[in-house]
KEKE-3310 file (N, C-alpha, C; in steps of 0.2 Angstrom, whole numbers, plus 5000, padded with zeros to 4 digits):
npx = (5411:5411:5422:5432:5434:5440:5450:5450:5456:5447:5444:5441:5437:5433:5429:5433:5426:5412:5396:5389:5378:5365:5351:5342:5338:5341:5339:5337:5349:5357:5355:5360:5374:5374:5371:5382:5393:5393:5392:5405:5412:5410:5414:5430:5443:5455:5466:5460:5444:5438:5429:5423:5417:5416:5419:5412:5406:5401:5389:5380:5368:5367:5376:5387:5391:5404:5400:5411:5413:5427:5435:5447:5445:5438:5435:5427:5422:5423:5412:5404:5398:5386:5378:5375:5368:5353:5339:5339:5350:5365:5383:5396:5392:5396:5404:5396:5386:5393:5396:5383:5367:5354:5357:5348:5354:5362:5353:5344:5351:5354:5342:5338:5347:5345:5332:5336:5340:5353:5366:5371:5387:5401:5419:5430:5442:5445:5449:5456:5451:5436:5426:5414:5402:5394:5385:5378:5366:5365:5353:5360:5357:5346:5345:5334:5329:5340:5337:5334:5322:5306:5300:5288:5271:5268:5257:5245:5247:5235:5238:5243:5258:5264:5281:5297:5314:5329:5343:5360:5364:5363:5356:5351:5341:5332:5330:5324:5313:5306:5301:5294:5284:5277:5271:5261:5266:5267:5281:5295:5310:5327:5344:5352:5357:5354:5344:5335:5331:5326:5315:5308:5303:5295:5286:5274:5276:5275:5284:5303:5315:5332:5347:5363:5376:5379:5385:5387:5379:5376:5365:5364:5367:5356:5345:5345:5344:5332:5323:5325:5317:5305:5288:5284:5273:5272:5277:5289:5292:5310:5319:5336:5345:5358:5374:5382:5379:5381:5384:5374:5371:5357:5354:5363:5358:5345:5348:5351:5342:5334:5323:5324:5332:5337:5346:5358:5362:5344:5331:5317:5303:5308:5309:5297:5289:5294:5291:5277:5277:5279:5272:5269:5263:5257:5248:5244:5231:5233:5225:5221:5214:5202:5207:5220:5229:5237:5230:5231:5225:5220:5219:5204:5201:5203:5188:5186:5182:5184:5198:5199:5194:5204:5214:5211:5213:5226:5232:5228:5235:5247:5248:5246:5259:5269:5265:5269:5282:5289:5287:5294:5289:5289:5283:5271:5273:5277:5266:5258:5265:5267:5250:5249:5256:5249:5238:5242:5247:5235:5229:5239:5249:5264:5277:5273:5272:5284:5291:5285:5288:5301:5300:5291:5303:5312:5307:5305:5319:5321:5328:5327:5330:5331:5318:5312:5320:5314:5302:5299:5301:5291:5277:5281:5281:5268:5260:5263:5259:5245:5242:5244:5235:5222:5222:5218:5205)
npy = (5478:5489:5496:5489:5486:5500:5499:5502:5502:5495:5498:5492:5496:5492:5495:5483:5482:5486:5479:5464:5462:5475:5488:5494:5501:5492:5490:5506:5509:5502:5508:5520:5517:5510:5522:5530:5523:5520:5533:5537:5527:5531:5544:5543:5541:5536:5527:5525:5519:5520:5513:5516:5510:5515:5514:5527:5529:5518:5511:5502:5501:5507:5511:5521:5524:5530:5531:5531:5536:5537:5544:5545:5553:5566:5577:5591:5608:5620:5631:5624:5614:5616:5614:5600:5592:5594:5590:5582:5590:5591:5592:5599:5597:5592:5581:5572:5568:5561:5550:5547:5546:5554:5562:5562:5554:5559:5567:5560:5551:5560:5563:5550:5547:5558:5554:5542:5550:5555:5565:5569:5573:5582:5582:5590:5591:5600:5590:5583:5574:5567:5566:5557:5557:5552:5551:5538:5533:5517:5507:5492:5477:5465:5448:5443:5449:5444:5433:5423:5428:5419:5409:5416:5411:5402:5405:5397:5398:5405:5405:5390:5384:5373:5367:5366:5363:5365:5360:5355:5353:5343:5346:5360:5358:5352:5362:5373:5366:5360:5374:5378:5369:5371:5381:5378:5374:5364:5353:5347:5340:5342:5334:5341:5350:5342:5334:5343:5347:5335:5332:5344:5343:5330:5337:5348:5363:5378:5386:5386:5385:5387:5382:5391:5384:5368:5351:5340:5347:5364:5378:5388:5383:5373:5381:5387:5376:5373:5384:5383:5371:5374:5378:5390:5399:5397:5402:5399:5405:5406:5406:5412:5404:5408:5410:5419:5433:5446:5466:5467:5457:5453:5458:5451:5438:5439:5441:5428:5421:5420:5425:5432:5432:5424:5427:5416:5415:5408:5419:5416:5424:5433:5422:5416:5428:5430:5419:5419:5431:5427:5421:5409:5408:5396:5394:5385:5378:5369:5355:5343:5329:5317:5306:5312:5312:5323:5334:5344:5357:5368:5385:5397:5409:5427:5438:5454:5465:5465:5465:5478:5484:5480:5487:5500:5500:5498:5511:5520:5516:5518:5532:5534:5530:5537:5550:5548:5545:5557:5562:5551:5538:5525:5513:5513:5513:5500:5494:5499:5493:5480:5478:5483:5471:5458:5462:5463:5452:5445:5448:5444:5452:5451:5460:5471:5465:5461:5473:5479:5472:5474:5485:5484:5476:5486:5496:5489:5487:5500:5509:5522:5526:5518:5515:5526:5524:5512:5513:5524:5516:5506:5514:5516:5505:5500:5510:5505:5492:5495:5503:5494:5482:5487:5491:5478:5478)
npz = (5247:5239:5246:5244:5231:5228:5234:5248:5265:5278:5294:5313:5329:5346:5361:5375:5388:5386:5388:5383:5381:5379:5380:5365:5352:5340:5325:5322:5323:5316:5304:5305:5305:5292:5284:5287:5285:5271:5266:5269:5261:5249:5248:5250:5241:5243:5256:5271:5282:5297:5309:5326:5343:5357:5375:5384:5398:5413:5424:5436:5430:5418:5402:5393:5378:5363:5347:5331:5313:5305:5292:5278:5268:5255:5263:5272:5269:5282:5282:5275:5283:5291:5282:5279:5286:5281:5272:5255:5253:5245:5245:5233:5220:5207:5212:5219:5208:5202:5210:5216:5225:5237:5244:5257:5267:5279:5283:5288:5298:5306:5312:5317:5325:5336:5340:5348:5357:5358:5349:5332:5327:5317:5313:5302:5289:5276:5261:5269:5279:5286:5301:5309:5322:5338:5354:5364:5378:5384:5393:5403:5400:5409:5416:5411:5401:5392:5389:5373:5363:5361:5346:5335:5334:5318:5305:5295:5276:5265:5252:5247:5240:5228:5229:5222:5230:5226:5235:5240:5253:5268:5281:5278:5269:5278:5287:5279:5272:5282:5287:5277:5275:5287:5286:5276:5263:5249:5249:5238:5237:5229:5227:5220:5203:5193:5196:5200:5188:5182:5191:5188:5175:5176:5186:5192:5197:5206:5209:5212:5222:5222:5225:5223:5222:5219:5219:5203:5196:5195:5202:5192:5180:5180:5181:5169:5159:5164:5159:5145:5143:5148:5145:5132:5136:5148:5163:5176:5193:5198:5212:5217:5228:5238:5248:5245:5245:5235:5231:5216:5212:5211:5200:5191:5194:5188:5174:5171:5170:5182:5196:5206:5222:5239:5253:5262:5280:5278:5283:5293:5290:5279:5271:5268:5264:5252:5245:5245:5236:5223:5210:5199:5181:5178:5188:5203:5214:5231:5238:5252:5251:5260:5262:5265:5255:5242:5232:5218:5210:5196:5197:5196:5184:5189:5187:5176:5183:5195:5195:5191:5202:5213:5207:5210:5223:5224:5218:5228:5241:5234:5234:5249:5253:5248:5253:5267:5265:5268:5279:5285:5290:5295:5299:5294:5282:5279:5280:5271:5259:5261:5260:5247:5241:5244:5237:5224:5223:5221:5209:5200:5198:5195:5194:5202:5214:5218:5218:5228:5239:5241:5246:5258:5264:5266:5271:5285:5288:5290:5280:5272:5259:5251:5250:5244:5232:5228:5228:5218:5207:5209:5206:5192:5187:5191:5183:5171:5170:5172:5162:5151:5155:5155:5139:5134:5133)
capx = (5413:5414:5428:5437:5435:5443:5457:5451:5455:5441:5446:5436:5439:5429:5430:5430:5423:5407:5393:5388:5369:5363:5345:5341:5335:5346:5338:5338:5357:5361:5353:5364:5379:5375:5372:5388:5400:5391:5394:5414:5416:5408:5418:5435:5445:5462:5467:5455:5438:5437:5423:5424:5413:5421:5415:5413:5407:5397:5387:5378:5363:5368:5383:5387:5396:5404:5402:5411:5416:5430:5438:5453:5441:5437:5433:5421:5425:5420:5407:5398:5396:5379:5372:5376:5360:5348:5336:5339:5357:5372:5389:5402:5388:5401:5406:5389:5383:5398:5394:5377:5364:5351:5358:5345:5355:5363:5348:5340:5355:5354:5335:5338:5353:5341:5326:5338:5344:5360:5368:5375:5392:5406:5425:5432:5447:5444:5455:5460:5447:5431:5424:5404:5402:5388:5385:5372:5366:5360:5351:5361:5350:5344:5345:5327:5330:5346:5334:5331:5314:5303:5298:5281:5265:5266:5250:5244:5246:5230:5239:5247:5261:5269:5288:5304:5319:5336:5347:5361:5366:5356:5353:5348:5334:5327:5326:5320:5309:5302:5296:5287:5278:5274:5268:5257:5267:5270:5290:5299:5318:5332:5348:5357:5354:5352:5338:5331:5329:5322:5308:5304:5300:5289:5283:5270:5278:5272:5290:5309:5320:5338:5354:5366:5382:5378:5387:5384:5375:5375:5360:5364:5366:5349:5340:5347:5342:5325:5320:5324:5314:5297:5283:5284:5268:5272:5285:5289:5298:5316:5323:5342:5348:5365:5378:5388:5375:5385:5381:5373:5368:5351:5356:5365:5353:5340:5351:5353:5335:5331:5319:5326:5337:5338:5352:5357:5357:5339:5326:5310:5301:5309:5308:5288:5287:5297:5287:5270:5277:5280:5267:5269:5257:5254:5246:5238:5229:5234:5220:5221:5208:5199:5211:5226:5232:5238:5227:5233:5220:5221:5215:5201:5203:5199:5186:5190:5179:5187:5205:5198:5194:5210:5220:5210:5215:5233:5232:5226:5239:5253:5248:5249:5267:5272:5264:5271:5289:5290:5287:5298:5286:5292:5278:5265:5274:5279:5261:5254:5268:5261:5244:5250:5260:5244:5233:5245:5248:5230:5228:5245:5254:5271:5281:5272:5272:5291:5293:5282:5290:5307:5298:5293:5308:5318:5303:5306:5325:5322:5330:5323:5333:5329:5310:5313:5322:5310:5293:5299:5300:5284:5274:5282:5278:5261:5258:5264:5255:5238:5240:5243:5228:5216:5222:5217:5199)
capy = (5477:5495:5498:5482:5488:5507:5497:5505:5499:5496:5495:5495:5497:5491:5493:5477:5483:5486:5474:5460:5464:5482:5489:5498:5499:5488:5494:5513:5510:5498:5512:5527:5515:5511:5528:5533:5520:5522:5540:5536:5524:5534:5549:5542:5538:5533:5528:5519:5521:5519:5512:5514:5509:5518:5514:5533:5527:5513:5512:5495:5500:5507:5514:5527:5523:5533:5528:5536:5534:5542:5542:5549:5557:5573:5582:5597:5616:5623:5635:5618:5609:5618:5612:5593:5589:5597:5584:5583:5594:5590:5598:5598:5596:5587:5573:5569:5566:5555:5545:5546:5548:5557:5568:5561:5550:5564:5571:5555:5550:5564:5562:5544:5549:5562:5549:5538:5552:5559:5571:5567:5578:5580:5585:5589:5596:5598:5586:5578:5567:5568:5560:5559:5553:5551:5546:5537:5530:5512:5501:5485:5470:5461:5442:5439:5453:5443:5426:5422:5427:5412:5410:5417:5407:5401:5405:5393:5402:5405:5403:5386:5382:5366:5371:5363:5365:5361:5359:5348:5352:5340:5352:5366:5356:5349:5367:5376:5362:5362:5381:5378:5365:5373:5386:5375:5373:5356:5354:5342:5341:5340:5335:5343:5354:5338:5331:5349:5347:5329:5333:5349:5339:5327:5340:5354:5368:5385:5390:5383:5388:5385:5384:5392:5380:5362:5344:5338:5353:5368:5381:5392:5378:5369:5387:5388:5371:5373:5390:5379:5365:5376:5380:5398:5402:5396:5404:5397:5408:5402:5411:5408:5403:5409:5411:5424:5437:5453:5470:5468:5448:5453:5460:5445:5433:5442:5441:5421:5418:5419:5430:5435:5429:5426:5426:5413:5411:5410:5423:5414:5430:5434:5416:5417:5433:5430:5413:5422:5437:5424:5418:5405:5409:5389:5394:5379:5376:5362:5353:5339:5324:5314:5302:5313:5314:5330:5337:5350:5359:5375:5390:5401:5415:5431:5443:5460:5471:5462:5468:5486:5487:5480:5492:5507:5500:5500:5518:5523:5515:5520:5539:5535:5529:5545:5554:5543:5548:5564:5562:5544:5535:5517:5507:5514:5512:5495:5492:5501:5489:5475:5477:5482:5465:5456:5464:5462:5442:5441:5450:5441:5457:5449:5464:5474:5462:5461:5479:5481:5467:5477:5493:5482:5476:5493:5499:5486:5489:5509:5512:5528:5529:5511:5516:5531:5520:5505:5517:5526:5509:5504:5518:5516:5498:5500:5513:5502:5487:5498:5503:5487:5479:5492:5492:5472:5480)
capz = (5240:5236:5248:5241:5223:5229:5238:5255:5273:5283:5302:5318:5337:5351:5368:5377:5392:5384:5390:5380:5380:5380:5378:5364:5346:5333:5318:5321:5324:5310:5297:5305:5303:5285:5280:5289:5282:5264:5264:5270:5257:5244:5248:5249:5236:5245:5263:5275:5284:5304:5313:5332:5347:5364:5382:5389:5404:5413:5430:5436:5426:5411:5398:5389:5372:5359:5340:5326:5309:5302:5284:5274:5260:5253:5267:5270:5271:5289:5280:5271:5288:5294:5276:5278:5289:5278:5268:5249:5251:5242:5242:5229:5214:5203:5216:5221:5204:5199:5215:5216:5232:5236:5249:5263:5272:5284:5288:5292:5303:5312:5315:5320:5333:5340:5342:5353:5364:5355:5343:5327:5325:5314:5312:5296:5285:5268:5258:5273:5280:5292:5307:5311:5329:5341:5361:5367:5383:5385:5399:5403:5399:5415:5413:5408:5394:5388:5386:5369:5360:5358:5341:5336:5329:5311:5303:5288:5270:5261:5245:5247:5233:5225:5228:5222:5234:5226:5241:5244:5260:5271:5286:5274:5267:5284:5290:5274:5270:5288:5286:5272:5277:5293:5281:5273:5257:5249:5245:5235:5237:5223:5229:5215:5199:5187:5199:5200:5181:5182:5195:5185:5170:5178:5190:5190:5202:5207:5213:5213:5227:5218:5226:5216:5222:5220:5215:5197:5191:5199:5201:5186:5175:5180:5177:5161:5155:5164:5155:5138:5145:5149:5140:5132:5139:5156:5167:5183:5195:5202:5216:5219:5236:5239:5254:5244:5241:5234:5226:5209:5213:5208:5192:5188:5193:5183:5169:5171:5170:5188:5197:5213:5226:5246:5256:5267:5282:5278:5287:5291:5287:5272:5264:5268:5259:5244:5241:5244:5232:5217:5206:5193:5177:5176:5195:5207:5221:5235:5244:5255:5252:5266:5263:5266:5249:5240:5226:5213:5205:5192:5198:5191:5181:5190:5183:5175:5188:5203:5195:5192:5211:5216:5205:5214:5228:5225:5217:5236:5245:5232:5238:5257:5254:5244:5259:5273:5266:5269:5288:5287:5294:5293:5300:5291:5274:5278:5280:5264:5255:5263:5258:5239:5239:5244:5232:5217:5222:5221:5203:5198:5196:5199:5195:5207:5220:5220:5220:5234:5243:5242:5250:5263:5269:5267:5277:5290:5290:5292:5276:5268:5252:5246:5252:5239:5226:5225:5227:5212:5203:5209:5203:5187:5186:5190:5177:5164:5171:5172:5154:5148:5158:5151:5134:5131:5134)
cpx = (5414:5421:5433:5438:5439:5449:5458:5451:5451:5443:5441:5440:5433:5429:5428:5427:5415:5402:5391:5380:5367:5356:5343:5338:5341:5344:5338:5346:5360:5360:5358:5371:5378:5375:5378:5394:5399:5394:5404:5415:5416:5413:5425:5438:5453:5463:5462:5450:5440:5431:5425:5418:5417:5416:5417:5413:5401:5395:5383:5370:5363:5375:5382:5394:5397:5405:5405:5415:5421:5435:5443:5451:5442:5436:5428:5423:5421:5413:5401:5395:5390:5375:5371:5370:5355:5344:5337:5347:5362:5378:5393:5397:5391:5403:5401:5385:5387:5397:5388:5374:5359:5351:5353:5349:5359:5358:5343:5343:5355:5347:5335:5342:5347:5334:5328:5341:5350:5360:5373:5381:5398:5411:5427:5436:5445:5451:5458:5457:5440:5430:5417:5406:5396:5390:5378:5372:5362:5359:5356:5355:5351:5346:5338:5327:5334:5342:5331:5323:5312:5300:5290:5278:5267:5260:5251:5244:5239:5231:5245:5251:5264:5277:5294:5310:5325:5341:5351:5364:5360:5352:5349:5340:5330:5324:5323:5313:5304:5297:5293:5283:5273:5269:5260:5258:5269:5276:5291:5307:5322:5338:5354:5353:5351:5347:5334:5327:5324:5314:5304:5300:5295:5284:5277:5272:5276:5280:5294:5314:5327:5344:5358:5373:5379:5382:5384:5382:5375:5367:5359:5363:5358:5345:5340:5344:5332:5320:5320:5319:5305:5295:5283:5280:5268:5278:5286:5295:5304:5319:5328:5342:5355:5367:5381:5384:5380:5381:5381:5371:5363:5351:5358:5361:5347:5340:5353:5348:5332:5325:5319:5331:5335:5344:5353:5361:5350:5335:5320:5305:5302:5308:5300:5286:5289:5293:5280:5271:5277:5274:5267:5263:5255:5254:5243:5237:5231:5229:5222:5215:5207:5205:5218:5232:5232:5235:5229:5226:5221:5216:5210:5201:5198:5194:5187:5188:5182:5194:5204:5199:5199:5215:5218:5213:5223:5235:5231:5232:5246:5254:5249:5256:5271:5271:5268:5279:5292:5291:5291:5295:5285:5286:5272:5267:5275:5271:5257:5258:5266:5254:5245:5253:5255:5239:5236:5246:5239:5227:5234:5249:5261:5277:5280:5273:5280:5293:5292:5285:5296:5305:5297:5298:5313:5314:5306:5315:5326:5327:5327:5324:5331:5321:5309:5314:5315:5303:5293:5297:5293:5280:5275:5279:5271:5258:5258:5259:5246:5236:5240:5237:5224:5218:5220:5208:5196)
cpy = (5484:5498:5494:5486:5496:5505:5502:5500:5500:5492:5496:5493:5497:5491:5487:5476:5485:5479:5470:5461:5471:5483:5494:5498:5498:5491:5500:5514:5507:5503:5518:5524:5513:5516:5531:5530:5521:5529:5539:5533:5527:5541:5548:5538:5533:5531:5523:5524:5517:5518:5510:5512:5510:5518:5521:5533:5522:5514:5504:5495:5503:5509:5519:5525:5530:5531:5534:5533:5539:5540:5547:5552:5564:5579:5588:5604:5616:5625:5631:5614:5609:5613:5605:5590:5590:5592:5587:5589:5591:5595:5594:5593:5589:5579:5569:5566:5561:5548:5543:5546:5553:5564:5568:5559:5553:5566:5565:5552:5553:5564:5557:5545:5552:5558:5546:5542:5556:5563:5569:5574:5577:5586:5584:5592:5595:5596:5583:5573:5571:5563:5561:5555:5555:5548:5546:5533:5522:5508:5493:5480:5468:5454:5440:5443:5448:5436:5427:5422:5419:5413:5410:5410:5408:5399:5401:5398:5401:5403:5397:5384:5375:5369:5365:5365:5362:5363:5355:5348:5348:5344:5358:5363:5354:5357:5371:5371:5363:5370:5381:5375:5368:5379:5384:5374:5364:5357:5347:5344:5338:5341:5338:5346:5349:5335:5336:5348:5342:5331:5339:5347:5335:5330:5343:5358:5374:5390:5386:5387:5383:5387:5385:5387:5371:5356:5344:5343:5357:5372:5386:5387:5374:5375:5387:5382:5370:5379:5387:5374:5368:5379:5388:5401:5402:5399:5403:5400:5404:5407:5406:5410:5403:5412:5417:5431:5445:5459:5469:5461:5449:5454:5455:5439:5433:5438:5433:5418:5417:5425:5433:5430:5430:5422:5421:5417:5414:5412:5419:5419:5430:5428:5416:5422:5432:5424:5417:5427:5434:5422:5415:5407:5401:5389:5386:5379:5369:5361:5346:5334:5321:5307:5305:5314:5322:5331:5342:5351:5367:5379:5396:5407:5422:5436:5450:5465:5469:5465:5476:5489:5487:5486:5499:5508:5502:5507:5522:5523:5518:5529:5540:5534:5535:5551:5552:5546:5552:5564:5555:5539:5527:5513:5509:5512:5506:5492:5492:5493:5483:5472:5477:5476:5458:5456:5463:5454:5440:5442:5445:5445:5456:5455:5469:5471:5461:5466:5482:5478:5471:5482:5490:5480:5480:5497:5496:5486:5498:5511:5516:5529:5523:5512:5520:5527:5516:5509:5522:5520:5507:5508:5518:5509:5497:5503:5509:5496:5489:5499:5498:5483:5483:5491:5483:5475:5484)
cpz = (5237:5238:5245:5233:5223:5233:5245:5261:5277:5290:5307:5324:5342:5357:5372:5383:5391:5384:5383:5377:5382:5378:5373:5357:5339:5326:5316:5319:5319:5305:5298:5303:5296:5281:5282:5284:5274:5262:5265:5263:5249:5242:5249:5245:5238:5253:5266:5280:5292:5307:5321:5336:5354:5371:5383:5396:5406:5423:5429:5432:5420:5408:5395:5384:5365:5351:5336:5320:5307:5295:5283:5266:5259:5257:5267:5273:5278:5287:5277:5278:5290:5288:5277:5280:5287:5271:5260:5247:5252:5242:5236:5223:5210:5205:5217:5214:5201:5205:5217:5223:5231:5241:5256:5268:5279:5288:5292:5298:5308:5315:5319:5327:5338:5343:5347:5359:5362:5352:5339:5326:5319:5313:5306:5294:5278:5266:5262:5276:5285:5297:5310:5318:5333:5347:5361:5372:5382:5393:5398:5404:5406:5412:5411:5400:5389:5387:5378:5367:5359:5350:5340:5331:5322:5308:5296:5283:5268:5255:5246:5241:5232:5224:5227:5226:5231:5230:5241:5250:5264:5277:5282:5271:5273:5287:5285:5273:5277:5288:5282:5273:5284:5291:5278:5266:5255:5245:5243:5237:5232:5228:5226:5208:5194:5190:5199:5192:5179:5185:5192:5179:5171:5182:5190:5197:5201:5207:5214:5216:5225:5220:5223:5216:5223:5218:5209:5192:5195:5198:5195:5178:5174:5179:5171:5158:5158:5161:5146:5139:5145:5144:5139:5136:5146:5160:5173:5186:5198:5206:5217:5226:5238:5247:5251:5240:5242:5231:5219:5208:5210:5200:5188:5188:5189:5176:5167:5171:5177:5190:5203:5217:5233:5248:5260:5272:5281:5282:5287:5287:5282:5266:5264:5263:5252:5242:5240:5238:5224:5215:5198:5186:5177:5185:5199:5214:5226:5238:5246:5254:5258:5268:5264:5260:5245:5233:5222:5209:5202:5196:5195:5189:5185:5186:5183:5182:5193:5201:5195:5198:5213:5215:5208:5219:5229:5223:5224:5240:5242:5235:5244:5256:5253:5251:5265:5271:5267:5277:5290:5292:5292:5293:5296:5283:5274:5278:5274:5259:5256:5259:5250:5237:5238:5238:5225:5217:5220:5212:5198:5193:5198:5200:5201:5212:5222:5221:5228:5240:5245:5247:5257:5268:5268:5272:5285:5292:5291:5286:5270:5261:5247:5247:5243:5232:5221:5226:5220:5205:5202:5205:5195:5183:5186:5184:5172:5164:5171:5165:5150:5148:5156:5144:5130:5132:5127)
residu = (MET:LYS:ALA:THR:GLU:LYS:GLU:LEU:ASP:LEU:ASN:TYR:THR:PHE:SER:SER:ALA:ILE:PRO:LYS:THR:VAL:VAL:GLY:ASP:PRO:ASN:ARG:LEU:ARG:GLN:VAL:PHE:ASN:ASN:LEU:LEU:SER:ASN:ALA:VAL:LYS:PHE:THR:ASP:LYS:GLY:GLU:ILE:THR:PHE:SER:ALA:LEU:LEU:ILE:SER:LYS:THR:ASP:GLU:LYS:VAL:GLN:ILE:LYS:PHE:SER:VAL:LYS:ASP:THR:GLY:ILE:GLY:ILE:ALA:ILE:ASP:ASP:ILE:PRO:LYS:LEU:PHE:ARG:SER:PHE:SER:GLN:LEU:ASP:GLY:SER:TYR:THR:ARG:LYS:ASN:GLY:GLY:THR:GLY:LEU:GLY:LEU:ALA:ILE:SER:LYS:ASN:LEU:VAL:GLU:MET:MET:GLY:GLY:ARG:LEU:SER:VAL:GLU:SER:ILE:LYS:ASP:VAL:GLY:SER:THR:PHE:SER:PHE:ILE:LEU:ASP:PHE:PRO:ILE:ALA:ASN:ARG:GLU:GLU:ARG:GLU:PRO:MET:GLN:PRO:GLY:LYS:VAL:TYR:LYS:THR:ARG:ASN:PRO:LYS:HIS:ILE:LEU:LEU:ALA:GLU:ASP:ASP:ARG:LEU:ASN:GLN:LYS:VAL:ILE:SER:LYS:MET:LEU:ARG:GLU:LYS:GLY:HIS:LEU:VAL:ASP:ILE:ALA:GLU:ASN:GLY:LYS:GLU:ALA:VAL:ASP:LEU:PHE:ILE:HIS:GLY:ASN:TYR:ASP:VAL:ILE:LEU:MET:ASP:VAL:GLN:MET:PRO:GLU:MET:ASP:GLY:VAL:GLU:ALA:THR:ARG:MET:ILE:ARG:GLU:LEU:GLU:ASP:PRO:ASP:SER:HIS:ILE:PRO:ILE:ILE:ALA:VAL:THR:ALA:TYR:ALA:LEU:GLN:GLY:ASP:ARG:GLU:ARG:PHE:LEU:ALA:LEU:GLY:MET:ASP:GLY:TYR:ILE:LYS:LYS:PRO:ILE:GLN:MET:GLU:GLU:LEU:TYR:THR:VAL:VAL:GLU:SER:VAL:ASN:ALA:ASN:LYS:LYS:THR:GLU:ILE:GLU:VAL:THR:GLU:ASP:GLY:LYS:ILE:LYS:LEU:CYS:LYS:GLU:PRO:VAL:MET:ASP:HIS:GLU:ARG:VAL:ARG:HIS:LYS:LEU:LEU:GLU:ILE:THR:GLU:TYR:LEU:GLY:LYS:ILE:ASP:ARG:GLU:ILE:ALA:SER:ILE:ASN:PHE:ALA:VAL:ILE:GLU:LYS:CYS:ALA:HIS:ARG:ILE:LYS:ASP:ILE:ALA:ASN:GLU:ILE:GLU:ALA:ASP:VAL:ILE:LYS:ASN:CYS:ALA:PHE:GLN:ILE:GLU:LEU:SER:ALA:ARG:ARG:SER:ASN:ILE:GLU:ASP:ILE:ILE:LYS:TYR:SER:GLU:LYS:LEU:ASN:SER:ASP:TYR:LYS:VAL:PHE:LYS:GLN:ALA:TYR:PHE:SER:LYS:ASP)
# end
């Protein structure tokens, strides 16, 4: 989107002799590409950006590939090149203030490339452009390694929800509802926005998954009507489901009355996490009676002392995340964020849950810049929540 807005040409070149499947770390590699391409777009106002993956050498056991990102941007003076890979170091302060960024991207990319056995280098001419490149060795995958992984076992949730799925595509209906039911949730299906509104009026749902584009009435209009009809004291979370996720969509969906969004094609783990992280004020528990019927019961109110204890736990995990950011320990950050999300779910702290979920996803994608951004927001939201809670006393 940023490249399109700036009318930049995005190109790529790829050696056809590179094997289809090699053994490596896709998450680290993806993070390096994201950082380098993001920087290239940020510091290029006209011209083009070219990503290339070229085969350097190949044997029966391994290949050597050179990756490059070349731009026609502002370039870098030769004396400034050594400063590029220092944490929180930015060149040309006026330009970086204008375009944003923490200065961490290149330092992180350098560390990630070195962890994979390579070295990140740069060639640049001031006002002409830059090329960032690195060479990595990859073992060629054998036949067994090329076999697709079997899906892991799905464990039943301890917090089943009554979910309304508004989706007009029959295949998507089957896939999404199957995933949710395997997890233990109760699912009703609406074929379009009008039917979703009707089911909302007569139903009792904990969350609505709303496809944005549907016939008769789209998801945006259905959300608007539901917001007008719902009890002012009972807010039901509505999650947009869209195949056209673009930068700024989260803010747009929030402004339209939704609480977040999931991109298509839907990933099972992300779907489960989003559903677990949202919580309606009119929360219900689902029980199955002996005759197989579904019974919906209101959840008891949690006592204040337990909430205080849970808030202390969140404080400890927040401190741990702050400490682990310095060492870029994605695994520990992900576990801490996951635990905060679970605790926040117990005490119905929706804002904290959603922010912790974003940190968890960012850690899973090895995206330290997003971790820092959402961590700052989480600390701020947590402070507001805690002050508001204790002010009740």
